[in-house]
N, C-alpha and C positions, 0 to 999 in steps of 0.2 A: 207207857206206850202200848202195853197189852190191852189196857182198858179202852184206849182209843181204837185199837184194832177191832175189838169186839163191837164197839159202838158203830164202826163203819159197816161191819157185816150185818148187824141188826137193822141199821138204817137203810141199807141197800135192799134187804129182804122186805121191809115194810114200805119202801119208797118214802121214808120219813123225811120231814123237812130238816131234820138235824144232820143229814148226810154231809152237807157242805161244811158245817162246823166240825164234825167228826174227822173228815178228810183233812181239814185245815190243821187241826191239832196233831193228828197222826203224822202228817207231812212234816210239821215242825219238829216232831220227835225224831224222825228219820234224819232231818237236816242237822239237828243238834249232834247226832251220832256220826255225821259226815257220810251217811249212806245216800249219796247223791242220786243213784238210780231210782230207788223206791220213793225218795222224796220228790224226785222229778215227776214220777207217775201221779202221785197225789196232787202235786201242784197243778199239773195239766187238767186233772178232773175238777179241781177247785175253780180254775179259770173258766172252764166250760159252764159250770153251774152258776158261778157268780155273774156271768153275763146276763142272767135273767133276774139278778137282784141289784141292779144298778141304782134303784131308788133308795137303798139302804146306805146312806152316806157314811155312817159310823163304821159299818162292816167293811166298806170299801177302803176307808182310811186305815183300818187295822190291817187289812190285807196288803195294802200298799207298803206300809212300814215294814211288815214282816218280809215281803219279797225284796224290798230294797236292802234290808239288813242282810238277808241270806245271800243276795246277789253280790254285795260288796265283800262279804266274808268269803264266798267262793272265789271271787276274783283275787283276793289277797292270798288265797291258798293255791292259786294256779289252776283251779277248776273252771276254765274259761267258758266251756260249752254250757255248763250248768249256770254260771253267772249270767250268761246271755238269756237263758230261759227265765230265770228269776227276775232279771231286770226288764225283760219283755213284759212280764206280768205286771211289774211296778208301773211301767209306762202305760199299759192298758188301763190300769186302775186310776192313774192320776197323770194325765198328759202334761200337767203344768209343772211337775217337779223336775227342774233342770238337772239336779244332781243324778237322777236316774239315767238321763241321757249321757251325762259326763262319764259315769262308770261303764255304761254300756258301750260308749265309744272306745273306752280303754280296752274293754274285752274284745271288741271287734279288731282293734289294732294288734292285740296280743295274738289273735288268730290270723293276722295278716289280711284281714278284709278291710283295706284302707278306705275305699269309697264309703262303706258303711260307717267307718270311724269318723270320717270327715262330716258326714250327714249328722251324726249324733253330736259331735263337738259343736257343730254350727248351731244346733238347737239349744245346747247348753249356753253357748256364747250369747245368744240373743237375750238371755235372762241374766247370766252371771258374768258376762265378759268384763264389765268394769270392776267387779268384785274379785274375780279370779283370773288375772292376766295369764296364768300358766296355761289356761285353755288354748290361748293362741299358740303357745309353744307346742302343745300336744297336736293341735290341728296342723301346725306347720310341719311337724315331724311326719305326720301321715301324708301330707301333700308331697314331701320330699321323697317318701317311699314310692309314691305314684309317679315320680318324675316331673311333677308340676312345680318347678323351682321358683318361678315368679310368684305364685301364690304362697309358697312356703316362705320365701323371703319377706313378702308383705306381712305375713303373720308374725314372723320373728321381729320385724320392725316394730309392730304393735306391742309385742311382748316386752321387748327391751326398753320401749319408751315408757312402760307403765309398771314394770315389775319392781317390787321392793328390793329384791336381791338378784344380782346378775353375776354369773360366774364366768370364768375363762372358757369353760365348755360351751356356754351359750354363744359367746362371741366367736369362738372357733367354728361352731356350726354355721352361724350366719355367714362367716367368711367363706366357708365351702359353698354356700348357696350363691354368694356373689361370684365366686370362681366359676361355678357351673353356668352362670348367666353371662360370663365374659366381662364381669365388672371387676377387673383385676386390681385396680387401685383401691376400691372399697374393701376387697378381700384382704389385701395387705394391711390396711389400717385396722381391720378387726383382729387379725392375727397378732399384730403388734401389741394391741391392748390386752388380748388374751394372754400373751406371754408375760406381759408386765404384771398381770394378776396372778402369775404363778402356774399357768396352765402349761403342761408339758406333753407334746405329741411328737413321737420320734419321726414321723413322716412329714411333719410340717415343713422342714427345709426343702423337701422335694416340691411340695405344692407352692411354696414361696418362689422357688426357682422357676417353676412353670408359669406362675403369675407374672413375674418380671419378664420372662420371655414373651408372654402374651402382650406385654406393653412394649416389646422390642427394646427393652433395656437389658441387653445380653451381658454386659459387664456385671451388672447387679445380679443377674441370674446365675452366672458362674460363681460369684462370691457366695451367694446363698447356698448353692449346691455344695461348694467346697466346705463351708462352715458346718454343714450337717452331714458330711460324708461318713459313711460307715458301710460295712458289707451289707447289712440289712437294708439300708436305704437305697443303696445302689441297685440292689436286686428288685426293690419295689419299683424303681424307675423302669427297669427292664420289663416288669410286669405290665406297667401302664402302656409301654410301647408295644409289648406283645399283644395286648388287648386290641390296640389299634390295628396291628398287622392282621390278626385273626379276623377282624371285621372287614378286611379287604381294603382298608384305607391306605395302607402303606405296603410297599413290596418287601420281600424278605431281605434281611441283611446279606451283603456279599460274604462269601466264605472267609475271605481274609479279614473281615471286620468282626468276626465272632470273638467272644472274650477269651483271653488267655489268662490262666490263673496266676495270681500274685498273692503272696502271703498276707500283705497288709490289707488289701481290699478284695482280692479274688478276681479282679479284672484289671486291665491295663488302663493307664491314663487316657490313651487314644480312644479306648472303647467308651470310657466315661464321657469324653467330649463328644464322641459320635452319638451316644445314646441321648445326651442332652440335646444335640442338634435334631435328632429324630423326634424327640418329645416336643421340642419347640415348634417344629413344623407340622407334626401329625397328632401327637397325643392329646394336646389341648383340644382341637376340634373333636377328637374321638370322645373325650370325656364329656364335653358339653353336649354332644349330640346323642350320647348313650346314657 
């Protein structure tokens, strides 16, 4: 590393053509040492200088591979900002490499820049979609974070139709998307298969009860609610109703309907029934619209 550092100083002093190469190797040395800041500085200079050397295909290919590898390594270590910089460089050097877009999309998603993640996943899908169905799941997750549930559900449909391995978590997630879109029967079907596959979600009985209520199958809603009843789940239902109330969708509960503590559940049976009724009438629209 010291030799490359001296080479950079000499090349800068003489405006030597070897400056690009010296920066390249010194930057790689910093990155190997996980010195992201100084590695980033050298990387930025290499990018600026390499823009004038586009005719050298071999050099560009070597740069692309290096930045792709460094970007993926940084992503795996949680250095998402540096991963973006390195993968930006990889994309500039070779716009046809779909895997660079894949990892850059993942880095954007990790930093909660979901529109950018969707854009990169879409570019990767255009080349790798048939080969890597998981890309549809990743883009679907990004759409879901953006509140674009129809687009997310469409991506999950594509993923589940082509994936080699499907887990209960995948089906549970698509069920949530169906639920958000008011497709309650489809949500119930996905959740049933997810549970049969061994998936366990403590709050699923609450969502199932709300889905049945959305279908106006109130008897089934009560059964689902009672089967999953516990103090934690009851209070989750209160949370959903409270969200709707805070959004101005429902009025406050009357004083006499506020919960009274009981040892086994923490609330009265009357309050459970009242909360389920409020959820049936108001929480479902609140969840779908927010």
